[in-house]
mmCIF file of the N, C-alpha and C atoms, coordinates in Angstrom:
data_MODEL
# 
_entry.id   MODEL 
# 
loop_
_atom_site.group_PDB 
_atom_site.id 
_atom_site.type_symbol 
_atom_site.label_atom_id 
_atom_site.label_alt_id 
_atom_site.label_comp_id 
_atom_site.label_asym_id 
_atom_site.label_entity_id 
_atom_site.label_seq_id 
_atom_site.pdbx_PDB_ins_code 
_atom_site.Cartn_x 
_atom_site.Cartn_y 
_atom_site.Cartn_z 
_atom_site.occupancy 
_atom_site.B_iso_or_equiv 
_atom_site.pdbx_formal_charge 
_atom_site.auth_seq_id 
_atom_site.auth_comp_id 
_atom_site.auth_asym_id 
_atom_site.auth_atom_id 
_atom_site.pdbx_PDB_model_num 
ATOM 1   N N  . UNK A 1 1  ? 0.821   -1.188  0.000   1.00 0.00 ? 1  UNK A N  1 
ATOM 2   C CA . UNK A 1 1  ? 0.000   0.000   0.000   1.00 0.00 ? 1  UNK A CA 1 
ATOM 3   C C  . UNK A 1 1  ? 0.866   1.253   0.000   1.00 0.00 ? 1  UNK A C  1 
ATOM 4   N N  . UNK A 1 2  ? 1.982   1.186   0.684   1.00 0.00 ? 2  UNK A N  1 
ATOM 5   C CA . UNK A 1 2  ? 2.883   2.327   0.770   1.00 0.00 ? 2  UNK A CA 1 
ATOM 6   C C  . UNK A 1 2  ? 3.411   2.693   -0.625  1.00 0.00 ? 2  UNK A C  1 
ATOM 7   N N  . UNK A 1 3  ? 3.772   1.686   -1.438  1.00 0.00 ? 3  UNK A N  1 
ATOM 8   C CA . UNK A 1 3  ? 4.271   1.939   -2.788  1.00 0.00 ? 3  UNK A CA 1 
ATOM 9   C C  . UNK A 1 3  ? 3.204   2.576   -3.669  1.00 0.00 ? 3  UNK A C  1 
ATOM 10  N N  . UNK A 1 4  ? 1.961   2.126   -3.533  1.00 0.00 ? 4  UNK A N  1 
ATOM 11  C CA . UNK A 1 4  ? 0.876   2.696   -4.324  1.00 0.00 ? 4  UNK A CA 1 
ATOM 12  C C  . UNK A 1 4  ? 0.673   4.165   -3.982  1.00 0.00 ? 4  UNK A C  1 
ATOM 13  N N  . UNK A 1 5  ? 0.695   4.487   -2.704  1.00 0.00 ? 5  UNK A N  1 
ATOM 14  C CA . UNK A 1 5  ? 0.518   5.876   -2.287  1.00 0.00 ? 5  UNK A CA 1 
ATOM 15  C C  . UNK A 1 5  ? 1.663   6.739   -2.812  1.00 0.00 ? 5  UNK A C  1 
ATOM 16  N N  . UNK A 1 6  ? 2.868   6.199   -2.790  1.00 0.00 ? 6  UNK A N  1 
ATOM 17  C CA . UNK A 1 6  ? 4.023   6.932   -3.305  1.00 0.00 ? 6  UNK A CA 1 
ATOM 18  C C  . UNK A 1 6  ? 3.898   7.157   -4.805  1.00 0.00 ? 6  UNK A C  1 
ATOM 19  N N  . UNK A 1 7  ? 3.443   6.135   -5.525  1.00 0.00 ? 7  UNK A N  1 
ATOM 20  C CA . UNK A 1 7  ? 3.261   6.263   -6.964  1.00 0.00 ? 7  UNK A CA 1 
ATOM 21  C C  . UNK A 1 7  ? 2.166   7.280   -7.277  1.00 0.00 ? 7  UNK A C  1 
ATOM 22  N N  . UNK A 1 8  ? 1.060   7.220   -6.543  1.00 0.00 ? 8  UNK A N  1 
ATOM 23  C CA . UNK A 1 8  ? -0.014  8.189   -6.745  1.00 0.00 ? 8  UNK A CA 1 
ATOM 24  C C  . UNK A 1 8  ? 0.482   9.613   -6.511  1.00 0.00 ? 8  UNK A C  1 
ATOM 25  N N  . UNK A 1 9  ? 1.254   9.808   -5.462  1.00 0.00 ? 9  UNK A N  1 
ATOM 26  C CA . UNK A 1 9  ? 1.794   11.137  -5.148  1.00 0.00 ? 9  UNK A CA 1 
ATOM 27  C C  . UNK A 1 9  ? 2.733   11.617  -6.259  1.00 0.00 ? 9  UNK A C  1 
ATOM 28  N N  . UNK A 1 10 ? 3.571   10.706  -6.762  1.00 0.00 ? 10 UNK A N  1 
ATOM 29  C CA . UNK A 1 10 ? 4.499   11.036  -7.842  1.00 0.00 ? 10 UNK A CA 1 
ATOM 30  C C  . UNK A 1 10 ? 3.733   11.419  -9.111  1.00 0.00 ? 10 UNK A C  1 
ATOM 31  N N  . UNK A 1 11 ? 2.719   10.646  -9.458  1.00 0.00 ? 11 UNK A N  1 
ATOM 32  C CA . UNK A 1 11 ? 1.925   10.939  -10.648 1.00 0.00 ? 11 UNK A CA 1 
ATOM 33  C C  . UNK A 1 11 ? 1.200   12.273  -10.499 1.00 0.00 ? 11 UNK A C  1 
ATOM 34  N N  . UNK A 1 12 ? 0.662   12.544  -9.313  1.00 0.00 ? 12 UNK A N  1 
ATOM 35  C CA . UNK A 1 12 ? -0.011  13.820  -9.083  1.00 0.00 ? 12 UNK A CA 1 
ATOM 36  C C  . UNK A 1 12 ? 0.963   14.988  -9.180  1.00 0.00 ? 12 UNK A C  1 
ATOM 37  N N  . UNK A 1 13 ? 2.152   14.816  -8.637  1.00 0.00 ? 13 UNK A N  1 
ATOM 38  C CA . UNK A 1 13 ? 3.169   15.869  -8.689  1.00 0.00 ? 13 UNK A CA 1 
ATOM 39  C C  . UNK A 1 13 ? 3.568   16.155  -10.125 1.00 0.00 ? 13 UNK A C  1 
ATOM 40  N N  . UNK A 1 14 ? 3.672   15.100  -10.938 1.00 0.00 ? 14 UNK A N  1 
ATOM 41  C CA . UNK A 1 14 ? 4.059   15.249  -12.340 1.00 0.00 ? 14 UNK A CA 1 
ATOM 42  C C  . UNK A 1 14 ? 2.865   15.621  -13.217 1.00 0.00 ? 14 UNK A C  1 
ATOM 43  N N  . UNK A 1 15 ? 1.694   15.742  -12.601 1.00 0.00 ? 15 UNK A N  1 
ATOM 44  C CA . UNK A 1 15 ? 0.458   16.075  -13.307 1.00 0.00 ? 15 UNK A CA 1 
ATOM 45  C C  . UNK A 1 15 ? 0.159   15.051  -14.407 1.00 0.00 ? 15 UNK A C  1 
ATOM 46  N N  . UNK A 1 16 ? 0.379   13.790  -14.083 1.00 0.00 ? 16 UNK A N  1 
ATOM 47  C CA . UNK A 1 16 ? 0.124   12.693  -15.013 1.00 0.00 ? 16 UNK A CA 1 
ATOM 48  C C  . UNK A 1 16 ? -1.150  11.978  -14.558 1.00 0.00 ? 16 UNK A C  1 
ATOM 49  N N  . UNK A 1 17 ? -2.072  11.817  -15.489 1.00 0.00 ? 17 UNK A N  1 
ATOM 50  C CA . UNK A 1 17 ? -3.304  11.114  -15.153 1.00 0.00 ? 17 UNK A CA 1 
ATOM 51  C C  . UNK A 1 17 ? -3.094  9.619   -15.318 1.00 0.00 ? 17 UNK A C  1 
ATOM 52  N N  . UNK A 1 18 ? -3.606  8.888   -14.359 1.00 0.00 ? 18 UNK A N  1 
ATOM 53  C CA . UNK A 1 18 ? -3.560  7.434   -14.459 1.00 0.00 ? 18 UNK A CA 1 
ATOM 54  C C  . UNK A 1 18 ? -4.685  6.978   -15.371 1.00 0.00 ? 18 UNK A C  1 
ATOM 55  N N  . UNK A 1 19 ? -4.407  5.937   -16.141 1.00 0.00 ? 19 UNK A N  1 
ATOM 56  C CA . UNK A 1 19 ? -5.432  5.352   -17.009 1.00 0.00 ? 19 UNK A CA 1 
ATOM 57  C C  . UNK A 1 19 ? -6.364  4.509   -16.150 1.00 0.00 ? 19 UNK A C  1 
ATOM 58  N N  . UNK A 1 20 ? -7.639  4.809   -16.219 1.00 0.00 ? 20 UNK A N  1 
ATOM 59  C CA . UNK A 1 20 ? -8.618  4.051   -15.457 1.00 0.00 ? 20 UNK A CA 1 
ATOM 60  C C  . UNK A 1 20 ? -9.564  3.371   -16.442 1.00 0.00 ? 20 UNK A C  1 
ATOM 61  N N  . UNK A 1 21 ? -9.424  2.046   -16.621 1.00 0.00 ? 21 UNK A N  1 
ATOM 62  C CA . UNK A 1 21 ? -10.273 1.335   -17.581 1.00 0.00 ? 21 UNK A CA 1 
ATOM 63  C C  . UNK A 1 21 ? -11.761 1.457   -17.254 1.00 0.00 ? 21 UNK A C  1 
ATOM 64  N N  . UNK A 1 22 ? -12.104 1.621   -15.982 1.00 0.00 ? 22 UNK A N  1 
ATOM 65  C CA . UNK A 1 22 ? -13.511 1.767   -15.612 1.00 0.00 ? 22 UNK A CA 1 
ATOM 66  C C  . UNK A 1 22 ? -14.098 3.051   -16.184 1.00 0.00 ? 22 UNK A C  1 
ATOM 67  N N  . UNK A 1 23 ? -13.318 4.141   -16.208 1.00 0.00 ? 23 UNK A N  1 
ATOM 68  C CA . UNK A 1 23 ? -13.792 5.393   -16.799 1.00 0.00 ? 23 UNK A CA 1 
ATOM 69  C C  . UNK A 1 23 ? -14.063 5.215   -18.282 1.00 0.00 ? 23 UNK A C  1 
ATOM 70  N N  . UNK A 1 24 ? -13.188 4.509   -18.949 1.00 0.00 ? 24 UNK A N  1 
ATOM 71  C CA . UNK A 1 24 ? -13.351 4.246   -20.379 1.00 0.00 ? 24 UNK A CA 1 
ATOM 72  C C  . UNK A 1 24 ? -14.598 3.401   -20.630 1.00 0.00 ? 24 UNK A C  1 
ATOM 73  N N  . UNK A 1 25 ? -14.835 2.422   -19.781 1.00 0.00 ? 25 UNK A N  1 
ATOM 74  C CA . UNK A 1 25 ? -16.002 1.564   -19.936 1.00 0.00 ? 25 UNK A CA 1 
ATOM 75  C C  . UNK A 1 25 ? -17.293 2.364   -19.729 1.00 0.00 ? 25 UNK A C  1 
ATOM 76  N N  . UNK A 1 26 ? -17.295 3.240   -18.744 1.00 0.00 ? 26 UNK A N  1 
ATOM 77  C CA . UNK A 1 26 ? -18.476 4.069   -18.488 1.00 0.00 ? 26 UNK A CA 1 
ATOM 78  C C  . UNK A 1 26 ? -18.752 4.951   -19.708 1.00 0.00 ? 26 UNK A C  1 
ATOM 79  N N  . UNK A 1 27 ? -17.718 5.527   -20.269 1.00 0.00 ? 27 UNK A N  1 
ATOM 80  C CA . UNK A 1 27 ? -17.876 6.366   -21.456 1.00 0.00 ? 27 UNK A CA 1 
ATOM 81  C C  . UNK A 1 27 ? -18.455 5.555   -22.616 1.00 0.00 ? 27 UNK A C  1 
ATOM 82  N N  . UNK A 1 28 ? -17.941 4.355   -22.818 1.00 0.00 ? 28 UNK A N  1 
ATOM 83  C CA . UNK A 1 28 ? -18.450 3.502   -23.894 1.00 0.00 ? 28 UNK A CA 1 
ATOM 84  C C  . UNK A 1 28 ? -19.900 3.126   -23.659 1.00 0.00 ? 28 UNK A C  1 
ATOM 85  N N  . UNK A 1 29 ? -20.265 2.824   -22.426 1.00 0.00 ? 29 UNK A N  1 
ATOM 86  C CA . UNK A 1 29 ? -21.647 2.467   -22.119 1.00 0.00 ? 29 UNK A CA 1 
ATOM 87  C C  . UNK A 1 29 ? -22.590 3.657   -22.342 1.00 0.00 ? 29 UNK A C  1 
ATOM 88  N N  . UNK A 1 30 ? -22.117 4.859   -22.060 1.00 0.00 ? 30 UNK A N  1 
ATOM 89  C CA . UNK A 1 30 ? -22.936 6.052   -22.317 1.00 0.00 ? 30 UNK A CA 1 
ATOM 90  C C  . UNK A 1 30 ? -23.193 6.213   -23.812 1.00 0.00 ? 30 UNK A C  1 
ATOM 91  N N  . UNK A 1 31 ? -22.151 5.976   -24.631 1.00 0.00 ? 31 UNK A N  1 
ATOM 92  C CA . UNK A 1 31 ? -22.311 6.057   -26.080 1.00 0.00 ? 31 UNK A CA 1 
ATOM 93  C C  . UNK A 1 31 ? -23.301 5.006   -26.567 1.00 0.00 ? 31 UNK A C  1 
ATOM 94  N N  . UNK A 1 32 ? -23.184 3.793   -26.069 1.00 0.00 ? 32 UNK A N  1 
ATOM 95  C CA . UNK A 1 32 ? -24.101 2.719   -26.472 1.00 0.00 ? 32 UNK A CA 1 
ATOM 96  C C  . UNK A 1 32 ? -25.533 3.077   -26.087 1.00 0.00 ? 32 UNK A C  1 
ATOM 97  N N  . UNK A 1 33 ? -25.716 3.606   -24.884 1.00 0.00 ? 33 UNK A N  1 
ATOM 98  C CA . UNK A 1 33 ? -27.055 3.997   -24.432 1.00 0.00 ? 33 UNK A CA 1 
ATOM 99  C C  . UNK A 1 33 ? -27.621 5.108   -25.320 1.00 0.00 ? 33 UNK A C  1 
ATOM 100 N N  . UNK A 1 34 ? -26.797 6.059   -25.672 1.00 0.00 ? 34 UNK A N  1 
ATOM 101 C CA . UNK A 1 34 ? -27.236 7.162   -26.532 1.00 0.00 ? 34 UNK A CA 1 
ATOM 102 C C  . UNK A 1 34 ? -27.640 6.643   -27.907 1.00 0.00 ? 34 UNK A C  1 
ATOM 103 N N  . UNK A 1 35 ? -26.815 5.786   -28.482 1.00 0.00 ? 35 UNK A N  1 
ATOM 104 C CA . UNK A 1 35 ? -27.110 5.223   -29.800 1.00 0.00 ? 35 UNK A CA 1 
ATOM 105 C C  . UNK A 1 35 ? -28.382 4.386   -29.751 1.00 0.00 ? 35 UNK A C  1 
ATOM 106 N N  . UNK A 1 36 ? -28.547 3.617   -28.690 1.00 0.00 ? 36 UNK A N  1 
ATOM 107 C CA . UNK A 1 36 ? -29.751 2.788   -28.547 1.00 0.00 ? 36 UNK A CA 1 
ATOM 108 C C  . UNK A 1 36 ? -30.992 3.666   -28.459 1.00 0.00 ? 36 UNK A C  1 
ATOM 109 N N  . UNK A 1 37 ? -30.909 4.761   -27.720 1.00 0.00 ? 37 UNK A N  1 
ATOM 110 C CA . UNK A 1 37 ? -32.067 5.666   -27.597 1.00 0.00 ? 37 UNK A CA 1 
ATOM 111 C C  . UNK A 1 37 ? -32.402 6.304   -28.942 1.00 0.00 ? 37 UNK A C  1 
ATOM 112 N N  . UNK A 1 38 ? -31.384 6.702   -29.688 1.00 0.00 ? 38 UNK A N  1 
ATOM 113 C CA . UNK A 1 38 ? -31.612 7.282   -31.016 1.00 0.00 ? 38 UNK A CA 1 
ATOM 114 C C  . UNK A 1 38 ? -32.278 6.247   -31.923 1.00 0.00 ? 38 UNK A C  1 
ATOM 115 N N  . UNK A 1 39 ? -31.796 5.013   -31.873 1.00 0.00 ? 39 UNK A N  1 
ATOM 116 C CA . UNK A 1 39 ? -32.388 3.944   -32.677 1.00 0.00 ? 39 UNK A CA 1 
ATOM 117 C C  . UNK A 1 39 ? -33.855 3.755   -32.294 1.00 0.00 ? 39 UNK A C  1 
ATOM 118 N N  . UNK A 1 40 ? -34.150 3.693   -31.015 1.00 0.00 ? 40 UNK A N  1 
ATOM 119 C CA . UNK A 1 40 ? -35.522 3.514   -30.522 1.00 0.00 ? 40 UNK A CA 1 
ATOM 120 C C  . UNK A 1 40 ? -36.418 4.646   -31.036 1.00 0.00 ? 40 UNK A C  1 
ATOM 121 N N  . UNK A 1 41 ? -35.980 5.879   -30.852 1.00 0.00 ? 41 UNK A N  1 
ATOM 122 C CA . UNK A 1 41 ? -36.775 7.031   -31.281 1.00 0.00 ? 41 UNK A CA 1 
ATOM 123 C C  . UNK A 1 41 ? -37.024 7.011   -32.787 1.00 0.00 ? 41 UNK A C  1 
ATOM 124 N N  . UNK A 1 42 ? -36.015 6.659   -33.556 1.00 0.00 ? 42 UNK A N  1 
ATOM 125 C CA . UNK A 1 42 ? -36.167 6.603   -35.006 1.00 0.00 ? 42 UNK A CA 1 
ATOM 126 C C  . UNK A 1 42 ? -37.107 5.487   -35.439 1.00 0.00 ? 42 UNK A C  1 
ATOM 127 N N  . UNK A 1 43 ? -37.063 4.354   -34.755 1.00 0.00 ? 43 UNK A N  1 
ATOM 128 C CA . UNK A 1 43 ? -37.984 3.267   -35.077 1.00 0.00 ? 43 UNK A CA 1 
ATOM 129 C C  . UNK A 1 43 ? -39.431 3.694   -34.828 1.00 0.00 ? 43 UNK A C  1 
ATOM 130 N N  . UNK A 1 44 ? -39.673 4.424   -33.734 1.00 0.00 ? 44 UNK A N  1 
ATOM 131 C CA . UNK A 1 44 ? -41.011 4.935   -33.435 1.00 0.00 ? 44 UNK A CA 1 
ATOM 132 C C  . UNK A 1 44 ? -41.451 5.889   -34.556 1.00 0.00 ? 44 UNK A C  1 
ATOM 133 N N  . UNK A 1 45 ? -40.544 6.774   -34.975 1.00 0.00 ? 45 UNK A N  1 
ATOM 134 C CA . UNK A 1 45 ? -40.869 7.724   -36.055 1.00 0.00 ? 45 UNK A CA 1 
ATOM 135 C C  . UNK A 1 45 ? -41.190 6.993   -37.363 1.00 0.00 ? 45 UNK A C  1 
ATOM 136 N N  . UNK A 1 46 ? -40.563 5.835   -37.566 1.00 0.00 ? 46 UNK A N  1 
ATOM 137 C CA . UNK A 1 46 ? -40.786 5.067   -38.790 1.00 0.00 ? 46 UNK A CA 1 
ATOM 138 C C  . UNK A 1 46 ? -42.055 4.228   -38.739 1.00 0.00 ? 46 UNK A C  1 
ATOM 139 N N  . UNK A 1 47 ? -42.767 4.244   -37.601 1.00 0.00 ? 47 UNK A N  1 
ATOM 140 C CA . UNK A 1 47 ? -44.049 3.568   -37.533 1.00 0.00 ? 47 UNK A CA 1 
ATOM 141 C C  . UNK A 1 47 ? -44.082 2.301   -36.690 1.00 0.00 ? 47 UNK A C  1 
ATOM 142 N N  . UNK A 1 48 ? -42.954 1.907   -36.123 1.00 0.00 ? 48 UNK A N  1 
ATOM 143 C CA . UNK A 1 48 ? -42.970 0.754   -35.227 1.00 0.00 ? 48 UNK A CA 1 
ATOM 144 C C  . UNK A 1 48 ? -43.655 1.157   -33.926 1.00 0.00 ? 48 UNK A C  1 
ATOM 145 N N  . UNK A 1 49 ? -44.359 0.209   -33.299 1.00 0.00 ? 49 UNK A N  1 
ATOM 146 C CA . UNK A 1 49 ? -44.935 0.536   -31.996 1.00 0.00 ? 49 UNK A CA 1 
ATOM 147 C C  . UNK A 1 49 ? -43.844 0.394   -30.929 1.00 0.00 ? 49 UNK A C  1 
ATOM 148 N N  . UNK A 1 50 ? -44.158 0.787   -29.706 1.00 0.00 ? 50 UNK A N  1 
ATOM 149 C CA . UNK A 1 50 ? -43.141 0.803   -28.640 1.00 0.00 ? 50 UNK A CA 1 
ATOM 150 C C  . UNK A 1 50 ? -42.563 -0.579  -28.365 1.00 0.00 ? 50 UNK A C  1 
ATOM 151 N N  . UNK A 1 51 ? -43.410 -1.599  -28.368 1.00 0.00 ? 51 UNK A N  1 
ATOM 152 C CA . UNK A 1 51 ? -42.912 -2.956  -28.104 1.00 0.00 ? 51 UNK A CA 1 
ATOM 153 C C  . UNK A 1 51 ? -42.000 -3.451  -29.220 1.00 0.00 ? 51 UNK A C  1 
ATOM 154 N N  . UNK A 1 52 ? -42.366 -3.163  -30.459 1.00 0.00 ? 52 UNK A N  1 
ATOM 155 C CA . UNK A 1 52 ? -41.529 -3.559  -31.594 1.00 0.00 ? 52 UNK A CA 1 
ATOM 156 C C  . UNK A 1 52 ? -40.178 -2.837  -31.537 1.00 0.00 ? 52 UNK A C  1 
ATOM 157 N N  . UNK A 1 53 ? -40.228 -1.544  -31.269 1.00 0.00 ? 53 UNK A N  1 
ATOM 158 C CA . UNK A 1 53 ? -38.987 -0.758  -31.199 1.00 0.00 ? 53 UNK A CA 1 
ATOM 159 C C  . UNK A 1 53 ? -38.097 -1.265  -30.071 1.00 0.00 ? 53 UNK A C  1 
ATOM 160 N N  . UNK A 1 54 ? -38.708 -1.555  -28.929 1.00 0.00 ? 54 UNK A N  1 
ATOM 161 C CA . UNK A 1 54 ? -37.932 -2.070  -27.799 1.00 0.00 ? 54 UNK A CA 1 
ATOM 162 C C  . UNK A 1 54 ? -37.277 -3.404  -28.152 1.00 0.00 ? 54 UNK A C  1 
ATOM 163 N N  . UNK A 1 55 ? -38.038 -4.272  -28.803 1.00 0.00 ? 55 UNK A N  1 
ATOM 164 C CA . UNK A 1 55 ? -37.499 -5.576  -29.199 1.00 0.00 ? 55 UNK A CA 1 
ATOM 165 C C  . UNK A 1 55 ? -36.310 -5.405  -30.147 1.00 0.00 ? 55 UNK A C  1 
ATOM 166 N N  . UNK A 1 56 ? -36.437 -4.487  -31.093 1.00 0.00 ? 56 UNK A N  1 
ATOM 167 C CA . UNK A 1 56 ? -35.346 -4.241  -32.036 1.00 0.00 ? 56 UNK A CA 1 
ATOM 168 C C  . UNK A 1 56 ? -34.128 -3.618  -31.366 1.00 0.00 ? 56 UNK A C  1 
ATOM 169 N N  . UNK A 1 57 ? -34.336 -2.930  -30.266 1.00 0.00 ? 57 UNK A N  1 
ATOM 170 C CA . UNK A 1 57 ? -33.223 -2.286  -29.562 1.00 0.00 ? 57 UNK A CA 1 
ATOM 171 C C  . UNK A 1 57 ? -32.493 -3.227  -28.608 1.00 0.00 ? 57 UNK A C  1 
ATOM 172 N N  . UNK A 1 58 ? -32.997 -4.412  -28.424 1.00 0.00 ? 58 UNK A N  1 
ATOM 173 C CA . UNK A 1 58 ? -32.304 -5.364  -27.550 1.00 0.00 ? 58 UNK A CA 1 
ATOM 174 C C  . UNK A 1 58 ? -30.945 -5.739  -28.111 1.00 0.00 ? 58 UNK A C  1 
ATOM 175 N N  . UNK A 1 59 ? -30.816 -5.719  -29.415 1.00 0.00 ? 59 UNK A N  1 
ATOM 176 C CA . UNK A 1 59 ? -29.528 -5.911  -30.074 1.00 0.00 ? 59 UNK A CA 1 
ATOM 177 C C  . UNK A 1 59 ? -29.296 -4.650  -30.887 1.00 0.00 ? 59 UNK A C  1 
ATOM 178 N N  . UNK A 1 60 ? -28.279 -3.899  -30.545 1.00 0.00 ? 60 UNK A N  1 
ATOM 179 C CA . UNK A 1 60 ? -28.050 -2.576  -31.132 1.00 0.00 ? 60 UNK A CA 1 
ATOM 180 C C  . UNK A 1 60 ? -28.049 -2.600  -32.654 1.00 0.00 ? 60 UNK A C  1 
ATOM 181 N N  . UNK A 1 61 ? -27.494 -3.624  -33.278 1.00 0.00 ? 61 UNK A N  1 
ATOM 182 C CA . UNK A 1 61 ? -27.384 -3.651  -34.718 1.00 0.00 ? 61 UNK A CA 1 
ATOM 183 C C  . UNK A 1 61 ? -28.520 -4.400  -35.414 1.00 0.00 ? 61 UNK A C  1 
ATOM 184 N N  . UNK A 1 62 ? -29.416 -4.983  -34.637 1.00 0.00 ? 62 UNK A N  1 
ATOM 185 C CA . UNK A 1 62 ? -30.484 -5.788  -35.214 1.00 0.00 ? 62 UNK A CA 1 
ATOM 186 C C  . UNK A 1 62 ? -31.539 -4.941  -35.904 1.00 0.00 ? 62 UNK A C  1 
ATOM 187 N N  . UNK A 1 63 ? -32.013 -5.438  -37.018 1.00 0.00 ? 63 UNK A N  1 
ATOM 188 C CA . UNK A 1 63 ? -33.167 -4.852  -37.699 1.00 0.00 ? 63 UNK A CA 1 
ATOM 189 C C  . UNK A 1 63 ? -34.137 -5.968  -38.082 1.00 0.00 ? 63 UNK A C  1 
ATOM 190 N N  . UNK A 1 64 ? -33.994 -7.113  -37.466 1.00 0.00 ? 64 UNK A N  1 
ATOM 191 C CA . UNK A 1 64 ? -34.814 -8.276  -37.769 1.00 0.00 ? 64 UNK A CA 1 
ATOM 192 C C  . UNK A 1 64 ? -35.906 -8.395  -36.723 1.00 0.00 ? 64 UNK A C  1 
ATOM 193 N N  . UNK A 1 65 ? -37.142 -8.067  -37.110 1.00 0.00 ? 65 UNK A N  1 
ATOM 194 C CA . UNK A 1 65 ? -38.246 -8.119  -36.156 1.00 0.00 ? 65 UNK A CA 1 
ATOM 195 C C  . UNK A 1 65 ? -39.146 -9.309  -36.464 1.00 0.00 ? 65 UNK A C  1 
ATOM 196 N N  . UNK A 1 66 ? -39.435 -10.105 -35.455 1.00 0.00 ? 66 UNK A N  1 
ATOM 197 C CA . UNK A 1 66 ? -40.358 -11.221 -35.590 1.00 0.00 ? 66 UNK A CA 1 
ATOM 198 C C  . UNK A 1 66 ? -41.532 -10.970 -34.662 1.00 0.00 ? 66 UNK A C  1 
ATOM 199 N N  . UNK A 1 67 ? -42.703 -10.761 -35.233 1.00 0.00 ? 67 UNK A N  1 
ATOM 200 C CA . UNK A 1 67 ? -43.884 -10.455 -34.403 1.00 0.00 ? 67 UNK A CA 1 
ATOM 201 C C  . UNK A 1 67 ? -44.503 -11.708 -33.830 1.00 0.00 ? 67 UNK A C  1 
# 
C-alpha cells in the first residue's frame, strides 16, 4: 500500500493522469445507451410501436423483427 501511495503522489506531482479502464467503460456504455435511444426514437418515427422498437433495440445492430 505504501508503494501505491508513493506512486499516486508522484503521478499527481508530475500532473500525469492514471489510465482508469472503468472510466473508459463508463464512457463507452454512455455512447451505447445514446445510440440505442436514437435507434428507438427513429424506429417509433418510422411507424414501429413501442414494443416492436424495444425488441429491435435489444440488439443494437439488429433490424430483424419477428412479431
